[in-house]
C-alpha positions as CSV (number, residue, x, y, z in Angstrom):
1,M,15.2,-14.7,-6.9
2,D,18.1,-16.3,-5.0
3,K,20.0,-13.8,-2.9
4,P,23.2,-13.9,-5.0
5,A,21.3,-13.3,-8.2
6,G,18.4,-11.0,-7.3
7,S,16.7,-9.1,-4.6
8,S,14.4,-11.6,-2.9
9,E,14.7,-10.3,0.6
10,R,14.4,-6.7,-0.5
11,F,11.1,-7.5,-2.3
12,G,10.1,-9.5,0.8
13,Y,10.3,-6.3,2.8
14,E,8.2,-4.5,0.2
15,W,5.5,-7.2,0.3
16,S,5.4,-7.2,4.1
17,H,4.5,-3.5,4.0
18,Y,2.3,-3.4,0.9
19,N,0.5,-6.7,1.4
20,E,-3.1,-5.7,0.8
21,I,-5.1,-6.7,-2.3
22,R,-6.5,-3.7,-4.0
23,A,-9.2,-3.6,-6.7
24,D,-6.9,-1.7,-9.1
25,Y,-4.4,-4.6,-8.9
26,E,-6.9,-6.5,-11.2
27,T,-6.7,-3.7,-13.7
28,Q,-2.9,-3.9,-13.7
29,F,-3.0,-7.7,-14.0
30,R,-5.2,-7.6,-17.0
31,K,-2.9,-5.1,-18.7
32,W,0.1,-7.2,-17.9
33,T,-1.6,-10.3,-19.4
34,P,-3.3,-8.9,-22.5
35,F,-3.3,-12.2,-24.4
36,L,-5.7,-13.9,-21.9
37,G,-9.1,-12.5,-20.9
38,P,-10.9,-13.7,-17.7
39,D,-12.8,-16.5,-19.5
40,D,-9.5,-17.8,-21.0
41,W,-8.2,-18.8,-17.6
42,S,-11.1,-21.0,-16.7
43,G,-10.2,-24.7,-16.2
44,M,-6.4,-24.1,-16.6
45,S,-3.5,-25.3,-14.5
46,V,-1.2,-22.3,-13.9
47,L,2.1,-21.5,-12.3
48,D,3.0,-18.1,-10.9
49,V,6.8,-17.7,-10.8
50,G,7.9,-15.0,-8.2
51,C,4.5,-14.7,-6.7
52,G,5.2,-12.0,-4.1
53,T,2.0,-11.3,-2.2
54,G,0.1,-13.8,-4.4
55,R,-2.0,-11.0,-6.0
56,N,-1.2,-12.2,-9.5
57,S,-2.4,-15.7,-8.7
58,L,-5.6,-14.3,-7.1
59,W,-7.2,-13.1,-10.3
60,P,-6.8,-16.4,-12.3
61,L,-8.2,-18.1,-9.2
62,K,-11.2,-15.8,-9.3
63,Y,-11.5,-16.5,-13.1
64,G,-11.8,-20.2,-12.4
65,V,-8.5,-21.9,-12.9
66,R,-8.4,-25.6,-12.0
67,E,-5.2,-25.2,-10.1
68,A,-2.8,-22.4,-9.3
69,V,0.8,-23.0,-8.0
70,A,2.5,-19.9,-6.7
71,I,6.3,-20.0,-6.0
72,D,8.8,-17.6,-4.4
73,I,12.0,-17.8,-2.5
74,D,11.4,-15.2,0.2
75,D,9.8,-16.6,3.4
76,G,8.1,-13.2,4.2
77,S,6.5,-13.0,0.7
78,L,5.4,-16.6,1.0
79,D,3.6,-15.9,4.3
80,V,1.7,-13.0,2.7
81,A,0.8,-15.1,-0.4
82,R,-0.5,-17.9,1.8
83,R,-2.7,-15.5,3.7
84,N,-4.0,-13.9,0.5
85,L,-4.8,-17.2,-1.2
86,A,-5.9,-19.1,1.9
87,K,-9.6,-19.3,0.9
88,Y,-8.8,-21.1,-2.4
89,P,-8.3,-24.9,-1.8
90,N,-6.9,-25.2,-5.4
91,A,-4.1,-22.8,-4.7
92,T,-0.7,-24.1,-3.5
93,V,2.1,-21.8,-2.4
94,L,5.6,-23.3,-2.4
95,K,9.2,-22.1,-1.7
96,R,10.9,-22.6,-5.0
97,S,13.6,-20.7,-6.9
98,A,12.9,-19.5,-10.5
99,F,16.2,-21.3,-11.3
100,D,15.0,-24.6,-10.0
101,I,11.2,-24.8,-10.3
102,G,11.0,-28.5,-10.1
103,F,8.0,-29.2,-12.4
104,E,8.0,-30.7,-15.9
105,D,5.2,-30.8,-18.5
106,R,2.7,-29.8,-15.9
107,F,1.0,-26.4,-16.5
108,D,-1.3,-24.9,-19.2
109,V,0.2,-21.5,-18.4
110,A,3.4,-20.6,-16.6
111,F,3.6,-16.9,-16.0
112,S,5.9,-14.4,-14.3
113,I,4.9,-10.8,-13.7
114,G,7.7,-8.2,-13.0
115,V,10.3,-10.8,-12.0
116,I,12.4,-12.0,-14.9
117,H,13.9,-8.5,-15.4
118,H,15.2,-8.6,-11.8
119,L,17.2,-11.8,-12.3
120,E,20.9,-12.2,-12.9
121,N,20.1,-15.1,-15.3
122,P,16.7,-14.5,-16.9
123,E,17.5,-17.1,-19.6
124,L,17.7,-19.9,-17.1
125,A,14.5,-18.8,-15.4
126,L,12.7,-18.8,-18.7
127,R,14.0,-22.3,-19.6
128,Q,12.7,-23.5,-16.3
129,M,9.3,-22.0,-17.0
130,V,9.2,-23.7,-20.4
131,K,10.1,-27.0,-18.8
132,A,7.3,-26.6,-16.3
133,A,4.7,-25.9,-19.0
134,K,3.0,-28.9,-20.7
135,P,3.5,-29.5,-24.4
136,G,1.3,-27.0,-26.2
137,G,1.2,-24.9,-23.0
138,R,2.1,-21.3,-22.9
139,V,4.7,-19.1,-21.1
140,L,3.8,-15.5,-20.4
141,I,6.0,-12.7,-18.9
142,W,5.7,-9.0,-18.2
143,V,8.9,-7.0,-18.1
144,Y,10.2,-3.4,-18.1
145,G,10.7,-1.9,-21.5
146,Y,13.5,0.3,-22.6
147,E,11.3,2.4,-24.8
148,N,10.1,5.5,-23.0
149,N,12.2,4.5,-20.0
150,E,15.4,5.9,-21.4
151,W,15.5,8.6,-18.7
152,I,15.3,5.9,-16.0
153,V,18.1,4.0,-17.6
154,R,20.3,7.0,-18.0
155,F,19.7,8.8,-14.6
156,G,17.6,6.7,-12.2
157,D,19.2,3.3,-12.8
158,P,22.8,4.5,-12.1
159,L,21.6,6.1,-8.8
160,R,19.7,2.9,-7.9
161,K,22.8,0.8,-8.6
162,A,25.3,3.0,-6.9
163,L,23.2,4.1,-3.9
164,F,19.7,2.7,-3.2
165,S,20.6,-1.0,-3.9
166,R,23.3,-0.7,-1.3
167,L,21.4,1.1,1.5
168,P,19.4,-0.7,4.2
169,I,16.0,-1.4,2.8
170,S,14.2,0.4,5.6
171,L,16.1,3.5,4.7
172,V,15.3,3.1,1.1
173,H,11.6,2.8,2.0
174,H,11.8,6.1,4.0
175,L,13.6,7.8,1.1
176,S,10.9,6.7,-1.3
177,L,8.5,9.1,0.3
178,Y,10.2,12.2,-1.2
179,P,10.2,11.2,-4.9
180,S,6.7,9.8,-4.4
181,L,5.5,13.2,-3.2
182,V,7.0,14.9,-6.2
183,L,5.5,12.4,-8.6
184,W,2.1,12.7,-6.9
185,L,2.2,16.4,-7.3
186,L,3.1,16.2,-10.9
187,L,0.4,13.7,-11.6
188,R,-2.2,16.0,-9.9
189,L,-1.0,18.8,-12.1
190,G,-1.6,16.7,-15.2
191,V,2.1,16.5,-16.2
192,G,2.8,13.7,-18.8
193,R,0.5,12.0,-21.3
194,L,1.9,8.5,-21.5
195,A,-0.7,5.8,-20.9
196,Y,1.2,4.7,-17.8
197,L,1.1,8.1,-16.2
198,E,-2.6,8.3,-17.0
199,Q,-3.1,5.1,-15.1
200,L,-1.0,6.3,-12.2
201,R,-3.4,9.3,-11.8
202,T,-6.1,6.8,-10.8
203,F,-4.0,5.3,-8.0
204,S,-3.9,6.2,-4.3
205,F,-0.8,7.9,-2.9
206,R,0.1,4.7,-1.0
207,H,-0.1,2.7,-4.3
208,V,2.1,5.3,-6.1
209,R,4.6,5.2,-3.3
210,S,4.8,1.4,-3.5
211,I,5.6,1.6,-7.2
212,V,8.3,4.2,-6.6
213,F,9.8,2.1,-3.8
214,D,9.6,-0.9,-6.1
215,Q,11.8,0.9,-8.6
216,M,14.3,2.0,-6.0
217,L,14.9,-1.2,-4.1
218,P,16.3,-3.9,-6.4
219,R,19.9,-4.9,-6.9
220,I,19.2,-5.9,-10.5
221,A,16.7,-4.2,-12.9
222,H,16.9,-4.8,-16.7
223,Y,15.0,-2.5,-19.2
224,W,14.6,-4.4,-22.4
225,R,13.9,-3.4,-26.0
226,R,11.2,-5.3,-27.8
227,E,13.8,-7.2,-29.8
228,R,15.5,-8.4,-26.6
229,V,12.3,-9.7,-25.2
230,Q,11.6,-11.6,-28.5
231,D,15.1,-13.1,-28.4
232,L,14.7,-14.2,-24.8
233,M,11.4,-16.0,-25.5
234,E,12.7,-17.7,-28.7
235,A,16.0,-18.7,-27.1
236,A,14.0,-20.5,-24.4
237,G,12.4,-22.6,-27.1
238,L,9.0,-21.0,-27.4
239,K,7.1,-20.8,-30.6
240,N,4.5,-18.4,-32.0
241,V,5.8,-15.6,-29.7
242,R,3.6,-12.6,-29.4
243,I,4.6,-9.3,-27.8
244,E,2.4,-6.4,-26.8
245,W,3.4,-2.9,-25.6
246,V,1.8,-2.2,-22.2
247,N,1.2,1.3,-21.1
248,Q,3.8,2.6,-23.6
249,M,6.5,1.6,-21.1
250,S,6.7,-2.2,-20.8
251,W,6.4,-5.5,-22.6
252,A,4.1,-8.5,-22.2
253,A,5.1,-11.6,-24.2
254,I,3.6,-15.0,-24.6
255,G,4.8,-18.1,-26.5
256,T,3.9,-21.7,-26.9
257,K,5.9,-24.8,-25.9
């Protein structure tokens, strides 16, 4: 999340342009957090690490958490998150790094959706999340999988590293239009049968473009095999680690402090 070790200002640009809360974001959130249903969040104290627009804090707040603390390092993202969560008095949005969260033994659930895999030091971020969770509390992450993303790792990722991550972010946003149009056409033609592609078919073009842009913009993007996700969670000191394959292309993991 810090500039030397991530892409905070680039994601900040994304969240300033795609800052609305859409109903299908709830569907995504529930897929990314398969271990907890809406009723499970009720009464909890939760921490959202790398909150972006605040959309992943919003659903637990709707489900009745006692307290939600959302943190990010980019000022633009924080402004959007504060607007999106403004009607919830039990929501707090703070400028904090994933590498220096600043809480200890505080939360029932510390979660991070789509952030850990963009960090130079994901191990440190996970240790900080474990530190912030109370004893017996849980840490939950959602990250990119390697499985079924081999083509991205072999072809798309080198292009992102060599070109898109170095270009001005406004130019990358413009360029995202063209692969988005190609993907949109392929989806309309029914190409691909992975669960994720089936979900993408239900999204608007604007939503699909935001996802393509999200793939193109970061400086760092890790695609992890299941075994690597398990190792990361256990190395952070978590017990009873459970991992679930999400949409046949990514991993959700949860463990207990």
